[in-house]
N, C-alpha and C positions, 0 to 999 in steps of 0.2 A: 255759671256763665252770666246770668243776670246780675249777680252781685258784682262781678268784675266790671260789667258795663256801667252800673250805677256809680261805682268808684271812679271810673274814668270821667263820667258826666259831672260828678261833684268836683273833681279836680279841675275840670274845665271851667266850671262856674266860679271857682275861687280865683282863677287867673284869667278871667274873661277879658280883662283890659289888655293884657300882653300876650295871650295864648293864641295858637293857630286854631282856626275854627272852620267847620264845614257848614256852609249856608244852605238852606232848604233841606236840611236833614236834621233829625229823622223825618221820614215822609213815607207816603204810600203811593205806589205807582201801579198802573194797569197795562196789561199787554194781552192782545188777542191770541187765541190758540193758533197753532200752525203758522205763526208769524215767520217771515223769512229772516235770514241773517241781517244784522245791522239795523233792526227795527228799534227805534228809540223807546225807552221805557220811562226814564226820569232824568231831568237835567238838574245840576247843582253846581255850586261854585265854592271856592276856598278863600277864606279871609286870612291874609298873612298875619304873622305875629308882629309885635312892635319892632323887632329887628329887621323886618321886611325881608327875611331870608326866603329865597324861592323854595318851591316844593321840589323835593328830590325827584330826579327822573324815575319813571316807573310808578309813581304815586300820584293820586290815590289809587288804591286797588281793593278788590274784594278778597278779604283774607279768610272768610268763612261764610257758610250759608246753611240754612236749615229749611228743608233737607238739603243734603249735599247735591250740588249741580254744577255743571260747566256750561249752562245755557246762557250766562250773562257775563259781561265784562265792562270795564270803564274805558271810555274813549275820551281823549282830550279834544276840546273844541277850539278854545282860544284863551290866551292869558291864564286866568284862574277859573275858566268855565269848563265843566266836564259833563258827560252824560253817560247813563247806563244803557247799553244796547244788548240785543240778543246775538249769540254767537253762531247759532245753527248747528252746534254740535249735538244738541239733544232736541227732540221733537216735543214741543209744548202742546200737550193734548188735554183738553178740558175734561173729556170723558174718561180717559184711562190713566192720566198722570196726576201729579200734585197740582193743586190749584193756588197755593200760597207759598212764597219763598221769602225768608228773612235773610237779607244780605248785609254783612258787616263790612262797611267801607272804611278803610284806614288810610290816613294821610300823614306825611312826615316831611319837615323842611330840612334845610342844610345844617341847622344848628341843633337838630334832634328834637324839635318840638313836634308833638304828634296830636292827632285827634281821631276819634272813632265814633261813627254814627251808624244807625240801622235804617235800611231801606226795605220796606215791605212791598213785594211785587205780587199782585193778584192776576191770575190767568182768567180771562173772560171768555165766555162761550161764543162760538161763531157757528152759524148754520153751514154744514158741509154737504157737498153733493154725494149721491150714492156711488158705489164703486163695484166693479166686477172683480171677483177674487181670482188670485193666481194667474195662470196662463190665459185664462179667458179674457183678461184685460188687454192682452197683446193681440188678440184676434182668434178666430176659430175657423178651421177647415173641416168641412163635412163632405162625405162621399156617398153617392146614391147609385146603386147598381141599376143599369138600364133595365127597363121592364119590370122594376119592382112596384108593388102595389102602393098607392098613396097611403099616408098615415104618419105616425109619430116619427120625428127626426131627432129632436134634442130638447132638453129642459134647461133653460137659462136660469141664472141665479145671481142677484146683486145684493150689496150690503150698504145700509145707510148708517154712517158713523154716529148720527145724532140719535138713532133709535137702537140703543143697546139691547133692548128687549124684543126688537123686531115686531113691534105692534102696529107700526104705521105701514100701510100697503104702498108698493111702488108700482109705477106704470111702465110697460114695455112696448116698444114700437119697432116695426120692421121697415126700414127706409132703403130704397123706394118700395112701395107696395107692389106686389106681384100676384098674378092670378095662379101661379104655380105653387105659392107658399103662403102660409098664414101664421100669425102669432097670436096666441090666446092671452087672456088677461093674467093668467098665472105663469106667463113666460114660456109656454110650451110651443115649439116650432113644429108645424105639420107641413107635409107635401100634399098637394091637392090634385096632382095629375101623374100619369105614368110617363117616364122619360125614355127617349130613344137616342142613343149615343150618335148613331150615324145620321139621323134626320134632323135633330134639333141642336140646341146649345150643349156644349160639353162642360160648361161651368157657369155659375151665377154668383154675382157679387152684391152684398147687402151691408147695411150698417144697422146694428141692433142698438137701440137707445133706451135708457132707463131714466125715469124722472121721479123726484119725491113730491110731497104735497106742496112745497113752496116753489116748485118749478126748477129746482136745480137738477141737472142731468149729467149722465155719463154715457159713453158709447164705446163699442168695440166692433171690429171688422168681422164679417162673416163671408166665407167663400164656400159655395156648394159645388162639388165636382160630380159630374155624371161619369160613372165607371163603365167602361166597355167590357162586355163579357165575350168569351171565345166560344162561338157556336158554329164556326165554319172550319173545314179542314184546310190546312195550308196547301198551296198549289205551287208546283215547280214551275219556274219561269225559264230555266235553261233547257232547251229541247235536245241537246246533243247527248247521245247515249254511248257512242264508241269513240275512244281516244287512242290514237297511235302515238306512241312515245318511243324515243330511242333508248337503248340500254345505257348503263353506266351514268345515269343522272345522279347528281350528288344528293345526299339527304337534305331535305328542306326545299327542294325544287318544287314549285307549284306546277302541277300537270293538269288540273281542272278546277273550274269555279262553279260550284253548284249553287243556284239561286232559287229562292221560293218567296211567296208572299202570302199574307194572311188576308182573306177577303173581308174580315171584320174591320181591319184598319190597315190600309196599304202604307201608311206612314210609320208603322212600327215593326218593320222586318227584322230589326236588330233583336227582337224578342224571340226569334225562332232559334231552335237548337238543332244542330246537324250532327249525325253520327253514322258510322259504318257498322252495320250489323253482321256482315260477313267476316268470319275469322280470317285474317291475313296479317302478314308481317311486312308487306312492301309499302303500304300507303297508310296515311293518317289524314283526318279531316279536322279543320278548325270548327269547333262546335258553334261559334258565333257567326263566322263569315261564310262557312261552307266551302272554303278553298281546300282542295285535296293536295297533299304534299307527299314527296317520296320519304319513306321512313327508313329504308335500308337500301343497300346496293342492289341494283337491278342488273344481274349478270345473265345475259341471254345465252351464254355459252356453257353454262354449268347448271347442274341441279335440275329442278322440275321445269324451269323456264326453257331449257334446251329441248325438252320434249313437247311442252305446251306453252307457248309464249303469251296466251290469252289469260287475263286475270279478270274475273267477274266479281263485282261488288254490289251490294244493296245499300243505298243511302236512305237514311231515315231522317225526316224533318218533323219537328213537333213544337208546339207552343211551350214556351218555358213557364210562364206563370199562370196561364189561364186555362186550366181544364185538361191539358194534355192531348189536344187534337193532334193527329200525326198523319203522315203520308210517306210512301216508300217509292223508290225508283231504282231500277236496275241499270248499271253502267258497266262497260267493259273496257279494259286497257289492254292493248296489244303492244307488247314489247318488241321492237324491231332491232335486228342485228346491225351492228356497225363494225367496221374493221378496226377493232381495238386491240387485237392480239397479233403480234408479229409472228411470222413463220419462224419456228424454232426447231431444234433437234435435241435428241436425248443427250448428245455430246457434240461438241464443236471442234474437237481435235481427234484426228484419226492417225494411227500409226499402222502401216501395212508393210509386211515382209513379202517381197516378190522374188521368186527364184530367178537367178541370172539367165537361165535358158527358157524363161516363159515365152510362149509364142505370141506374136503380134495379134492384136484383136482380143486378147484375154480381158475379161471384165474384172477390174480390180476392186471396184466399190460401187454400190448402188445406194445413193444418199436418200432415196425415197423410203428406204426401210427405217431410217433414223429421224427423218424430218416430218413435221406436221404443223397444222395451224388449228388453234382451238376455236376459231370463229365457227358459228353454227351454220351459216348459209353462204352459198356462192353469190358473188365471186370473192367474198371476204375470206373464205377459207381456202382459196387457191393460191399456189405459189409456183415459182420456177427457179432455175439456177442460171447464174451468169457464166461467161466463158472462163475456163480455168486460166490462172496465171501463177507465176512463181519462179523461183530460181531453179534452172535446170529442167523445168517441165516442158519447155518448148521442144517440139519434135519427138517427144517421148510419150506424152499422155494427151488424151483428148476426151471431150464429153460427146458422146455419140448415143442418140441424136442430140443436137444442141438443145440446151435447157432441160434435158431429161434427168440430170443428176447421175448418169451412169458414166463412170470413169473407166476408160479402156486403155490398154497399152498399144502404142503405135510405133515405138522405137526399140532400139537395142539396149539391153541391160547387162551386157557381158561384163563381168566383174573385173576382168583383166584388161578391158579396153582402156587405152590411155585417156580418152575423153571422159569416160566414166570415172576413172581414177581421179582425174582432175576435179570432178564434182564430188569426190568422196563417196560415190555410190549412194548418196543421199539426195533426195529430191523433195522439194516443197511445192505443193499445189494449193493455191488459194482460190476459193470459189465462194460466191455469195448466194444465199437463199433469200428471195425477196417476194413480197406479196404482189399479186397482179392488180390489186385495187388500191386506190389512194388510202392512206398516205405513203404507200409503198415501203413498208418496213423492210429492213435488211439486217442480216446477220452474217458475219464472216465465218467460213469453215476452213480449217487448216488441216491439210492432208500431208502427212510425212511418209514418203515411200522409201523404204530401205531395201537395197538389193541383198538377198541372201546368197552367199557363194555356194557353189556346188562342187562336188569332188570330180573334177574333170581329168586330173593328172595323178598318176600313181606316186607313191612315196618311194624314192630310189636312193640307194647308197652311191657314193662317189667312186666306189670300187666294187667289182663283183665278189671279191674275197680279200681278206686281210691276213698277213703273216707277221707275227711279232716274235722276238726272242728275249728271254730274261734269264739272268743267272740264278742258280738255285740258292745262292747266298744273299740275294736281294731281300731286304727286310719288308715288313708289311707296309702298305701304302706306297710301294714303289710304282711309278708310272710305267706301264708296259707299252701303250700306244693309244690311238684314238680313232674311232669310227665316226662317219658323218653321213647323214642322209638329208635329202632336200625334197620339197614338194613345190611344184610350179603354181599350184593353186594359191590364190590370194583371198583373204589375208593370210599371211603366214601364221600357222598355229604352232603351239609348243609341241616339240617332238620329244618323246620320252623313250629312253633307251633302257633295255633290260636284257639279262642273260636268260634265255629260255631253256637251254640244255648245255651240258658239259661243264668241266671245271671242278669235278668232285675229286676228293682224295680219301684215304682210309680214315683220317682223323676229322676231316671237315667236309660238310656237304658241298662247299664251293670255296675254292681258294682265290677266286677272282671276284672283283666288284667293279661295276661300271657306273660312272656318274650318270644319273638319269637325264640330266639337262645337257651335259657337254659331250657325252659318249666316250669319255676318257676311261680306259681300262686300267685297273690297279690291282695289286696283290692284297689279299686279305691276310695271308700268312706266307711264310717261306714255302717255296716249291721244292720238291725233292726229285732230283733227276733219277735216282735209283728206283723210286716208286713209280713215277710216270714221266718219261722224258718229253712227251708231247701231249698237249691238251687241245682238243678241238671243241670250240665253243660255237653256239648258235646265238647270235645277238639279234634282238628284235627292236625295230624302231616303230613307234606308234604315235599317231596324232589323233585328233578328234574324229577323223573321217576314214583313215586308212592305216595299214600296217605293212611292214616289210621286214625281211630277215636276211642276214648274211652270215657266212661262215668265217670264223676267226680262228686261225691256228697259232698257238703259242708254243714255241720250242723252248724247253728248259735246258740251259747250258750247264754242262757237268762241271762240278768243282770238287776239290778234295775237302769235303766237309764231314766225312765219316771217320770216327776214331776206331782204331783196332780194338777188337773184342777177343779176349782170350779165355780159355777154360782150362783149369778152374780159375775163377776170379780171385779166390782167396783159399789158402791151404795151410794146414798145420803139419810140421815135420819134426821128428825126433831122431837125432843121430848120436852115435857114440862119440866120446871125446877122442878116441884114437882112430877115427875113420881115415882111410888113406886118401891122400891128395889125388884128384882126378876121378874120384868115384862119383857116379851118378847117384845123387842122394835119393834113396828110396825109389829109384827109377822114376823120379818126378819129371814130367814133360809138360810144356805149355803148347797148346794148339791155338793159333790166332787167325782171325779172318778180318777182312776190310772190304766193304761193299764197293769202294771206289779205288782200291789199290790191288796190285798183283801179289801173289804169295811170296815173291822174292823181294818185296820192298820193305820188309820189316827189319828193324834194328832194335836190339835189346840192351838195356843198361839198368844197373841197380843204383838207386838213390840212397838217401839217408838210412842208416841202420846196418850197413855192411861194414862193420868195424873190423879193421885190420885186413879187409878185402879177402875174407875167407871164402866167399861164394862168387860164382860166375856162371854165365850161360854159354852153351856151345850147341850150335853156332850162335854167335852174337849178332849176325846180320845175314840177309839173303835167303831166309827160309821162314815159313810160317809155323814150323815145329822146332823147338829147342829144348835142351835138357839142362837141369840144374846140377852143377858140379862143385866139389869142394876144391878151392884153388890153393889154399894154404892150410897147414895143420894148425891145431889149437895148441897154445902154450900157456897153461895155467900155472905151471910150476914156477916159471920165472916171473910170473906176474904180468906178462904181456897181455894176456886175456884175463878179463875179470868178470865178464857177464856170461851167463849160461843160456839166456833166452834172447833170441834175435828176432826183430820184426823188420822184414825187408819190404821196401816199396820198389816194385819193378816197373820201368818205363818201357813201353813198346811204341816205336815211332815208325810211320810209313814214309820212308825216305825216297822210295821209287816214284817220282812225279812225272816221268816221261812215258807217254803212251801214244798210240795213234789216234786217240779220241780227242774231240774238241774240248778245250779247257778255257776257263775264264782267267786263270792265273795259277802260280805255283804256291801251294800252301802245304803246311806240315801239320798232321794231327797225331796226338799221342794218347795211348791208352795206358792204364795202370792195373797192376795185380799186387795183392798183399799176401806175403808169406810169413808165417810164424814158425821159427825153428828153435827147438829146445835141444841143448847139448846135454847128453846123459853121461855122467862120469863113470867110466869103466862098467858098463852094463854086464850083469851076470847072466842075463837071459837074452835070448835072441829077440831083437826088436821086431815086433810085429808090424807088418805093413798094411794092416787092415784099415779101411777108411773110417773106423769108428771115431777117432778124434775129430775127423771132419764133420761127422754127423752131430757129435756132441757140441761142437763149436757153433754150428748153425742154430741149434736149439737154444743155447745160451744167448745168442744174439736176439732171438725172438722174444725172450723173456726179460730183456733189459728194459727198465722203466724209461719211458720217454717223458721229457718235461712238458710235452703238449697234452699229456693225460692229466689235466688239472682236476677232473671230476673224481679221481680215485681218492685223494685225501678229503675232498669235500663230502663224499658219500660216507667215508669212515667217520669223519667228525660228526656229521648229522646223525648217524646211527648211534654213536656213543652218547650224544646229548639226549636222544629219545630214550635210550636204555636207562640212563641215569635218572631222567624224569619219572619213568615208570617205577624204578626202584624207590624213589622218594615217596611217591604216592602210595605204594604198598606199605611203607613204614608208617606213614600217617594213618592209614586205615587200620593197621594193627594196633597203634597206640590208642586210637579211639575205641576199638573193641575192648582192649584191656581196661580202659577207663570206665566203660559202661558196665562190664560184667564183674569186675573185681570189687569186693566190699571195701568201704572206706572206714577208717578208725573213727569212732564217735566218742564224745565225752560221756562221763558218768552222770546219771541223773542225780540231781540233788535230792529230789523227793520221789517217793514211790507213789505212782498214780493208783495202784491197786494194793490190796492187802496181800501179805505174804501167803496167806492161806488160799488166796484166790488165784494164785499164779498158775496152778495146775489146770484150773478150769477155764482160765482166760483163753479166748480164741485170738489167734494172730490175725491182725488186719494189715493188709498191704496198702500203704499210702503212696499213691502215684501223683506227683505234682508236675504239671507241665506249664512252663512259663513261655508265653508267646509274645514276642515283641511286636510293637506297632499294631496292636489289636484295635479294631474298631469297636468301641463300646456304645451299643445302641439302646441301653436301658439303665434305669436308676432304681435303687431300692434302699430301704432303711434297715440297718442292722438291728435285730431285736435285742441284742445284749447291750451294745454301746449307744444305740440311738443315732449313730453317725450315718451319713448318706454315702453310698458307694455306687459305682458304675459297673455294669456287667455286660458281657457279650452273650447274646441269646443263643448263639450257635455253639461256641467253644466253652462257655461257662467261665471264662476269664473275668476277673474283677479287680477293681482298684478303688481306693478311697477318693472321693471327690473333694477337691480343694483341701488338701491335708493341713495346710497352715492355719486354716480357719475352722476346721472340723476336728480338732484333736479330741479324743474321747476323755471324758472326765470320770475318773475312778473314785469311788468312795473308799475311805480308809477301812482296811480289813480289821475285823474284830479278832480277838484271840481265838475264838472258836473256829473262824474261817481259816486262820493260820494253821491250826491243828489239822483241819481237814485237808489243807494244801499239802501237809506232810504225808498224806496217804491214808488217813483215817476217814471213814465215811461218816458224815454227820447223821445224827439220829433222825430217823424218818425221812432222810434224804433219798430221793429217787435217782434213777439213772439220768433222767432228763436234766435234773439240777446239776449232776456231775458233768453232763455234756455242756450245759450252759457255762459252767465255770471254766471248762477247758476252752470253749470258744472265746470266753472273755480273756483268758491268758493269751490265747493265740492272737486275738485282735490287738492286745497291748503290745505283743512282740512285733506286730506288723505295722507299728506306727511309722510316720514319715521320717522321723529322725533316726531310725535304726539303720546302721551301716555295719558291714563286715570289716575284717582286718585290712582288706585291699582298698577300702574307701568307697566301694560301689554299694548300691542299695542291696541289703542282705535279704535273702529269702526267709520264709518262716522256718524252714528246716535249719538254716545256718544260725538263726537267732535262738532257737530252742531245740536242742537235739532230741528232746523227749518227744517232739511231735513227729519224728520219723516213724515211730512205732504206733502212732495213734491216728485215727482217721480225722481229717479236718472237718470242722463243723460246717454244715450246709447253711448257706445264707438264703433266707426266704425274703422276697420282696414284700414290702409292707402293703397290706391290703387296706 
């Protein structure tokens, strides 16, 4: 830094004649510590260069300082005159801060000519007054409890900035002086008397002054407060103890104001706290003001207030900050009833049924049983009723006595009365229930009175009896006649008609039906004159209140509706071919009857089948008995007759339609008889006339199959299918038994497993192999021969190789000696166990995963090696 400055100074000296130059610099200036802003430190001027170019705006300026500081800056005075002044940004303190500052002042004109000079500023010491530290400099408030003993109050302390080591003593003064307080030389404040808050001053104001040895001083304000203590019990100033308040005051309503004072200081009542010690939910108190307010609804008409309207409370007042002095007071609130509930009823609409013959003066309704007022005290809970009004009620109903709420009948309620019918036998009574106390609440009550009809008149038919006639040929649902009954009682109810007795026949319990609404009598089925020519019915009419019955006579008109019935109805006859004409064939006769015709009304004729008119009846009319005669001879020789068996259909007609009985019309009915006649060519034996053919013919008719018997072929077919199924199952079972018990042909062993000499001593061993499909394999073991892992079932013993594709057994190449042993020779020193191991090894090889039989399915060990059928399988032991 100094080298740079020397270079600049040398450069300035070389061009002193034409260079820009700072006059009065370098120089040394002095400034007092704690100088205020804009204090002048040093003045200097600028000599312009030969070009007379002015100094650039903002120059000269302080470009650097040692130590760094912002306490100085350059101010322009006039022309080319400038001065260095303090900025006030940093406090210049001789005792605690730097005392010398080197300022580098740099100037530059418009053509770029510059100059740089050094100004050394020295901070000079100034005697400073002492100071109170911290908040003490702003003042001090002290409090003394009244009655406290005189003594130490506070220790003041000040600081002299000039005495950093605090060796110079300071002097303290209490202004103005007081007999109650004193200040010692070491700045200790004492009280000299005992203070009384109520009798003397409540506060004192002083100035505490501190001075140094040169007389410089500082001061701070001191206020001493005398603190009142609470040594008196608060006293209630509100004398009232009983308060009467109306019910239903809203929450928050002020009902009482409890006041108290503190004898210690009447001016500080706001410091008293109020509370209610009694447990209640109706009132709360403001703890600061003592006002009591409603906390919840006050309902005088319900709960505990209905029984006891008085609420007693204990109010507690105590000092809030001063020792907790307290006092208690009992007050009582009496909740008074108001008329806040209107008179009401359990229901406001009544419907009453009154018999039409009810006597005048009958009590219909007592409203006092349904109406009430919830208010707790009279007259608030009293009510009455207004005069009844309403459509149709005048002259029929009255409140007796007036205002009592008792509704009585005073008029006529005859249901059939025209004036009552005009009103519809329905009446409306409107009455009001109202309080007797203000504000006179009202409620409307609506009474609907309905007249209930009574059975005053009987149910009567319009005729004492009825007589109807119907033809026996009339079909079902034919109208026969109609009955009608009436009831003068109103309102007219539905009349239901029914047949109580009569109208039965042999086939039907009743052949008549009556419409229950209209009374119309109809046929259920045809009536039969021959069975019952007259039916006497008892028809009953019923409504909701009464019933009545009447006799109905139905005459059945006779008709010719019965066909003639002849015996026999069918017959078989055999006649010789040479029977004489006019002969009664086998003495055959027809005997006919008709329920509605006389025996002389029958006419006989033969229909289809009487070829060449060989047969006739005699007589053919006028009798109910006739005989079968041969009318013409048979001629088979000439070819006139060709058939030998005749089937005749005989018609019997009742032509006699005239009689003395009543008839609905002239009708003809025809009956039929079937005859089978067989012509016997030249019989050699006497034709028997026994009725055996007739009996045989009837049996044949009974055994003829009817198409309606569908179940016969069904049963036969079903039985055949079941029998066939049983036969097939027996065949399958037989085949399985043969397959299990018959031996199968096996192949010849290539090698002998035992020596020929040992065959006699060898014991036969039975090998039973059971293959169980879908077996659960719950264990694993290692084959001792192959080393392969196999799975086994612990219950059945079934086993299989595990992962056969990856666990193929590896066999070592057999040596010639092993090959010889395989041909049946026992190796030297070989034991049975070794032989068993070899057999097991061969069996395991045969049981490989690639082994298949001829059908392509996995082969069993027996199929792969027939020799194993006669040798026991090796037992597999799990590896331990």
